[in-house]
N, C-alpha and C positions, 0 to 999 in steps of 0.2 A: 503572395503566399505560396510557399513551396508545396508541390503535390507530387510526391513520388511514392505511390502506394506500396510497391514491392519492397522498397527500402524501409518504409515505415513499418511494414509487417515483420520484416526480418529483425528490426530493432525491438519490436514489441515481444517477439518470441524469446529473444535473448534476455530481455529484462524480466519477463515472466519466469523463466527458468531460474534466474538468480534470485529473484524475490522469494521464490519458493523455499530457498534455504534460510532466509532471514529469521522467520519466527521459530524455526527449529534451533538455530544458533542462540537466539534469545532464551529459549526454554532451557537449553543446555547450560547457558551461563547462569540462569537462575538457580539451577541445581548445584552450581559450584560457587555460590556466594555473591553473584552480581545481580541485583534487582533489574527488572525489565527497564525501568525508567533510566537507570544508569547506563545500560547498553544504548538506549536511545540518545542519551546525552553525549556519549562518546561518538556515536556515528554522526550526530548533528555537527559536532565540533570538527570531525574529520572532513566531512563533505564541504563545510564552510571554508576551511583552509585550502583544501585541494582545488576546489572550483575557483576560488579567488586567485590562486596561483596560475591556473590555466587561463583565466581571463586576462590577467596581467601579461603573461607570456605572449598571448595572442594580440596584445596591444589594445584591448577593449577597456572601456571606462566602466567602472562600477557605479553607474548612476541609473536612475529609474526615469525613463521618459514620461512626460505628463500623461500621454495617452495610455500608457501601460499601467498607471496607478491602480485603477479598479481591479484589473485582472491580477496584479501583483498582490493586492490585499487578499483577494480570493485564494490565490495560490498559497500564500503564507498561512492563512487560517486552515486551509485544507491539509497542508503538509503537517501542521501541528496536530491536527486531529488524527491523521494516519499514523504519525510517529508515536504519539503518546497513547492513543486509544487502542489501536490495533495491536501493537506490540505489548501494551500493558495487559490486554485481554488474556494472553497466554499464561499470565501469572495466576489466573483464576479458573480457566477452563482448558481442556485439551486443545493442542494445536489444530488437530483436524476439525474440531467443531468451530473454533475461531475462524478458520479458513472458510468453512461452509457459510457462516454468517457474513463475513467480510466480502466474500465473492458474489454477493448480490449486486455489487456495484456495476459490473458490465451490463446486467439487465436493466438497472436503473438508468444507465447512460443510454441504452437503446430506446427506452421508453421516453426519456426526457429530451433526447436530441431533437426530434421533430418539434417538440414544444418550444425548445430554445430557439430553433430555427423558424418558428412561426407556422408549423404544420400540424395536422392531426396525427396522433401516434398510430392510429389504425387498430383494427380489431385483433390482428395477429400479434402485434407487439403487446397489447394488453393481456392476451391469453398466455403468452410466454411469461410475462411478469407474474401472472397468477400461479402458474405452474411452479415458478421459482420460489415464491413465498409459501406455497403449499408444501414444497420440499423442505423449506426451512422449518415450518410448523411440525412436520414429521420428525425432523432431526432433533429439535429442541423440546417439543411438547411432552413426550412420555418421561423425559428425564429432568423436567424443569425443576421439580422439587429438590432434586439432589445436586443441581448445578448452582454455581455461584452467579447470582444475577449481575454482579458487577462485571464479570467477564462477558456476558451476553450483551449488556448495554455498551460496553467499551468496543466490542467487535462491530456492533451496529453503527456506532458513532464513527468508527474508522471507515466503514463502508460508505457512509454519507460523505465523509471527507475525501475519499478516493474519487467519488463521482464529481465533486466540485474540482478536485485537482486536475482531472482530465479536461474539463471544459475550460478552466482558467489557464491551463498549460497551453492549450491550442491558441487561445486568445493572446497570451503574453508572448508567444513565439513570433508574433508579427513585429514586435518591437525590440526584443532582446534575445541574445543567444542563450542556450541552455546553461553554459558556464556562468554567465553573468547573473541571470535571475536565479539559478540554482544556488549560487554562493550567497546572494543577498537575502533570499528567502530563508536559508538556514542560519544566517547571521541574525535575522530578525527573531526567529523562534528559539534561538539558543538560550537567551535569558529566561524566558518562561519555562523552558524545560529544566534549566538549572535550578530555578526556584522550586519547581515541583519535586525535583530529586532531593534537594536539601530538606524540604518539608517532610517528604516521605522517610528520609533517613535521619530525622531529628537533628538536622544541622551538620551531618557528616555524609561523606561519600564512601561507600564500602569498597570500591575498587582501588582506592588510594593505598599507598604503602601503610602497613599496620592494620589494614581492615581485614575482614573475614574472607575476602575473595581469594580463591585458590588460583594457582597458575593455569589450570585448565579453564577456569572461569574467565580469566583475562584473555586466554587464547580465543575462546568463543566470542568474547566481546569484541576483540580485534577483528575477527572474521565478520561480525555484523557490520562494522564500519567499512571494511574493504569491499565486501560484496555489495553493500548498499550504494557505494559510490559509483561502481560500474553499472549497476542496475538502474539507478536514477538517471544517469547520463543517457543510457539506452532508451529509457522511457521518454525522456524529454525530446530526444532525437526522433522517436517514433511519432510524436505529436507535431514535431516540426515538419516532418515529411508527409503526414497524412492526417485527416480529420479524426477526432476522438471516436466517432461512431464506426470508422473503418478499422482502427487498430484495437479497440477495446475487446472485441470478441476473442482475439488471439491471446489475451492474457488468461484465457481458460487453462493454459498450461500450468499456471502457478499453483492452483489448488491440487492438481495431480502431483506435481513435484513436492509440494509441502507435505501432503499426506503420506506419500511414499517415503520421503526422507524421515518423517516422524516415526514411521514403522521401523526404519533401519537403525537410526542413531538414538532414538528415544524408546524403542520397543513399545510404542504407543498403539493401542488398538481401540477403535471406536465400537460403540454398541451397534446392534443390527439396525435399529431405527435410524441411527446417525448415518450409517453407510447408505441406507435406502433414501433418506432425505437428501443427503449429499449427491446421490446419483441423479435425483430429480433436478436439483440445482444445476448440476453439470450439464444435464440434458437441455435445460432451458438456455444455458450459455451457448451450447452448440447450435441450438435452434436459432438463437439470435444472430449467430455468425452466418448461418445458412440464409436467414431472412435478409440480412444485409447484402449478401451476394446476389440473391434472387431479385431484390429491388433494383440492383445495378443492371 
């Protein structure tokens, strides 16, 4: 198992910054005629093709070793949840709120990592998790009646998927390179996403010629695909170089980038309680990072 913590952290920071752009690009595409699920479909197709080409050029075989099958299944399910649920949530709730909910996953990883490794989480980890969930309650609670529950549930499902994605990504890296399992995972989830997109669009895809998507919408949809390819590769490399519990806290950068970008390109402003709750969630993430360093 490769363990280069510094390189893993650098990859994590790069991936986090790029991932922060994705939900904003999806939201902008929605405003210009491209539904979230179709942006997800496009990026899934793009990464399946590009990663397959990278694997072939590197002389690698697009096969799944027997020992990698359980973690491959976990990675496929997790990636499907993140792709469809998280990005789909911004169609129903503000990007900033979706990010607050989704970014409970580093705290979940911090709490679950000792359990997965067969150790007690400890009082401090549990307290940090409580602070994070309390922040989420503040962010969502006062506005719950005016929010679309579908968006909240989708963002939460995406957070659970991201948690599983990190643990399975670390496990699968023992057997397969990021290019190989990245391509195969997205090939596997391509058909389910296509089926969901066709169902949501009553049998049609809006980004195709003749559909209602504008040129600006197609531009943002393309940006989703390009940015995601680079970010996903950086994320999987971070897990190849360091354990999930080491790199996960550094993904705290993503909600900051996502919220700032939403304010700039979408003119999106959250309510006071959402900023306050988001601040508590972010504080919990920073505390989780500090706890990890202190433990070392």
